[in-house]
N, C-alpha and C positions, 0 to 999 in steps of 0.2 A: 811478336809472336803470332804465328799464323793461326787462324781458325780453321778447324777441320770439320767438314761435313761427313758425318758417319752414318752409313745405311746399316741398320741391324736386321737380322733375319726375322725377328719376331715384332719389332716396333722401331720406330724412327726417333732420333733425337739429335739435336744440334749440340756438339760439344766444343766448348772454347778451350782448347788444352793442346799441348803438344805431345800428349800421351797417344800411343797406338792403340786403337780400339777395334777389335775384330768380332765377328759374330761368334757365339759360343758354340763349341762342338758339343754334340749329343754325347751323353754318358751312356755307355751300354749297361744292359741289364746284368745283374751279377749272375755268374755261373751257379746253377742250383746246385752243383756237386760241391761246393765249397762248404766245408764243415768247419766251423769255429771250434777252439779247444773245449769250450764248455758243452758243445753238443756230443763229445766224445766221453759218454759216460761209461762205457765200456773200460775206458782207460782209468778215468777219474775214481769211481765208486770203489773199486778195489783198494785205492790207496787211503780210504776214509773209513775203512772197517775198524770199528771199536775206538775211534778218535773223536775227541771234542773239536769241533771246527769253527773257527772265525772267518768271516768274509769281509773282504775290502771290495766294495761292489756298489753300484749306483744303477739308474733306470737303464743303461745299456746293457746290463748283465743278463742277457736273454738266452733261453734255450728254446729256440724256435719263437714262440709267442709268449713263453712263460718264464717268469723270473728265475735265476738260478737258485734263489733262496727257496722259493716255493718247491723247485724240482728236486733240490736235495732233501728238504723236509718230506716231501711225499715219497722218497726213495728209503727213508728211515735213517738218514744221516744226522747225527747229534750236532746240529748249528747251534752254537751257544749265544753268539752275538754278531752284529754287524758293525764294522768301522765305515764311516761315511766321509767321502771326499768334498772338496768344494762343489757346492750346489746341491750337496745333500743325497741321501740315499734314494730318493724318488726324483732327483734332478729338478726340483722346482725352485731352489733358491736362486736369487738374482745375483748378478756379478758382484764379487768381493763380499757378500754377505756372510757373516760368521754363522757357522752351523752350531747348534746345540744338540746335546745328548737328548734322547727321547726314546720311546717305546713305539715300535711299528705296529700300527692298529691292526694290519691284515694279518701278520705272523705272530705278533706278540714279542718278537725278538728285540732285545735292548739295542739301540743304535748309539754307538759311541763316536762322537765327532772327531775328525782329524783335520778340521779347518775351523778351529775354535780355540779353546784353552790349550789344547796341544795338537801338534801335528805328527807326532809319533807315538805309537802305542806304548804304554807304560809297563813295567814289569807287573804290576798289578792287574792290569788289563789282559795280560797274556797269560796269568798265572794258571788258569783253568783251561788252557787251549793247548792242543797238541799240533794242529795244523792251521795254518792261515792260507786263504785262497784269494788270490788277486784276479778280478775279472772285470776289466772297465775298458771301454772303447777309446782308444787314443787317436789323435790326428796327425801325430808325426812331427810335431814342433817342440823344440827346446823349452818354451815359454808355457806350454800347456800343463797345468799344475798336477794332473792325474799321475805323471811319471815322477814327480817329486814325491807324492804320497806312496807311491810303489817303492821309492827308494828308502824311505823312512820305515815302511812296512818290513823291508828286507833287513834293515840295520836292526831293528827291533829283534827280529826273529833270530838273527845271528847272535846278538847279544843274550838272549834268553833261550837258546838251543832249541828252537821250534822250527819245524819244516815249513817252507813256503812253496806253494804251488801256483804258477802263473798259467792261466788259460788263455792261450794266445788268440788274438783276432787280427784281420788284416789291417794294414796301415793305408788310409786313403790318399796320403802323400808319400807312399813308400816307393814310388818309382824315380825319385830323384834325391840328391844330396846337395845342399846349397847353403850359403851364408857364411858369416864370420864365425869362428870358434871362440867360445866364451873364454875369457881371461880369468885367472884365479881370483883377482880381487873384486871381481863382479859376480861372485857366486851368491844365489838367493833362491828363494822358493820359485821363482819364474826363471831360474838358470842353474840348476843344481850340479850338472855335469859339463865337462869341458868338450862339448861337442858343438857342431854347427846349428843354426837356427832350425834347418830341416835335415834330420838325422837319417832318414831312409830306413828305419828299423821298426819292427813290430815291437810291442813291450816285451815279449818273450826274449826277442834277440837283444833288447837293451838290458834287460834283467841280466842277462848271461855277460854283457859287456860291463855292467856296474860291479858284478862279481868278480870277473876276469881281471879288471884293471885295477882292482883295490880301491875302489872309490868310496866304499863304505867307511864310516869313522874308524880309526885306527886299523883300516885295512882288514876287519874282520870279514869273514866269508859265510854268506847265507847258505843253509842246506836248501838248495833251490831246484825244483823240478819244473820244467816247462811242457805243458801237454801242447804240442803243436796243432796248428790248423791244417786242413787237408785241401789240396786241389787249388792252391793259389800261388801266385808268384808275385815278385816285386814289380813285374811288368804290367800286371792286372790292375785295371781300374775297378774301384770297389765302391758301390753306392751304399752309404750308411742307412740301416733300416730305421733308425731313430736318431733324433737330433742329439749329438754327443754333449752338448751343453746348451743352456737356454738362448744363448746368442749366436749359434751357428745353426741357422734354420734348414739349411740344405747342402747338397753336394757342391754347388757353386761357391757357397760361403766358405766351405771347408777348404776349398782349393785356393781361394783368395787369401785366407787367413795367414799363411806365413809372410805374405807381403804386406797386408793391411794391419797387422797386429802392431807393427812398429809405429803407426799413427797414434796408438794409444799413450805413447810418450811425446805427443805434441798437441797443439791447441785444434787440431782437425778432429772433427767427428767422424767415427766409423759407422754411425747409424744407430748406436745404442740409444733406445728409447723410441725406435721405430719398428715396424714389421719386416725390415730389411738390414739388419745389423750385419756388417762386413760384407754388404753388397752395395753399399753407397758411402761416399766420403764427401765432406764439404765443411765450410765453415761461414759463419754470418758476413764476413768481409768480402767474400768472392762474388759480389753482386753482377759480375760480368758473365757469369757462368749460368747457363740456362735450367739445369737441373736443381731443384730444391726440395728440402724435407725439414721438417720440425720435430726435434726430439722432445718426447714427453714420457713421464714415468708409466711404465707397463708393468704391472704385477707379475712377479716370477720371472721377469726378464732383467729389467733395469730400472731401480726406483730413484737414482739420482742421475740420469744421463747428463753427459757434458752438453753445454749449451741448451739446457732445459728451456723450452718454449721461445727459442730464437730460431728463426728461419736461417737454415744453412744452404750455401749453394756450392754445387760442385759436380760430381760424376755419379751416374748410375752404372754400376759394373756388373748387374746382374745378368747380362747377355754377353758378356766379353768372352772371347777365348783365352783360357788361362794356360799359359805355357808351364811346362815342368821345371820352373826356376823361381827363384825369389825376383821380384820385379821392383826395381828402384825408381823407375820413371816417374811413377805417381808422387813419391815422396819429394823427389828432387823438383819436379814441377811445381808442387804446392808450396815448398819452401821459397822457390823463387817468386812465386805469386805474393806471398805473405809480405806486407809492407814493414811490419815491426818484426824484424828477423830475429832480435835479441829475445822475443817472448815466444818463438815458434815451438822451441823444444821445452819439455818440462822434465822434472827429475827422473821419471821412470825410464826415459829413452835409452840410456846406457845400459841399464839392467836388461831391458828388452833385446838390445842389440847384442849383448854380451862383450861389448868393447866400447871404449871411449872414443875410438878412432872414427867409426861410422858417422857419427855427428860432425866430427871435425871435417871429415872429407866433404860432407854435404855442404858445410859452411864455406869451405875453400872453393867450391865450385867444380869439384872433380866431376867427371862423366860417370855414368853407370859402368862402362867398360873398365875405366881406371880404377874404380873402386872395387870391382869384382876381381879385377887382376891381383889387388892388394892382399886379398884373403885366400888365393888359390893355393899357395904352398900348404898352409895348415890345412885346407880343405883336402888336398891330395893325401896328406900324411893321415887324416881321420879315415878317409876312404880306404886306405891300405889296412888300417887296423880293423875297420868294420868288417872286412871280409873274413876274419877269423870267426866271426860271431853269427853270421848269415845262416839261418835255418831253411831259407827258401831261395830258389833260384832267381 
């Protein structure tokens, strides 16, 4: 395999890989006219008059620089409780950490975990609630668990005859649709829906699809209302104002995430336990590769990172140009490099891929183009269905 000398715009590095590495394109500033659903209080507040309200929110649920909970309380809304997703209400819990019920010190609101003892609001927890509001920033991938939390909240509302309002936000990976569609036998919390890895939908559009396609248990339908965002299209790049989760530190990581998250089902580190998660990839055995990093526990990010304390060698992708598609060249290359191929994949890979076929295709030596062709017909069918639920051009 040939070594490639790559000149980056910001700095230089020598990369021993068959992967194509290009200088990163600049991300345009957000259009100041974009209004997320949470900012449309003129539409939201009349829906909450005289209602007891529960929130499914986290640290991304901002109205300008103010949290939605604070905004609604200041507006006289009867907010009774908060349901917290993975990473918690304030977004400070590390990857995989169970969230406990708590009381928010700032507002005094009870916080009920949806990433602990239960992942779906119980009838008792909804008994004193009239309306549930979901407002969390998503990144547009099937395995990002916020949309699974939304699914269970919709299901609970449908079963308990409660209204649910989704406050929509831009999808930073909303300009493309890609990847294999999840097969039924691999349904899990990181794959709730029969959709591709990158679905190209906002949470509001996806909520309508979940309702419309009958994906809730027993095909119940949620009394759902989506407050749309304004002045945004799927073609627009969107820079997230805050980290959507502890290990997606910037826009580059968010764009790499659809491709790199598959490595979580392998022996390759994606940089958890460093300040560059989902920006670097490597393994202790790749000593011929010049870039290196050493994962170590970081509070509120990763307490038990893979290859803790071991020097990993691989690639720094923090300045590559990320194309609007899932890139398989990295995982194919690293599989080919890894000597003990029987140990390369671990148990979670098929759940992340949504299909057992992808692992087998990589093992059999299929090219990226051949693999992509194998999922094209189902991807085309999903794209046709997706058109019914688009709220934005």
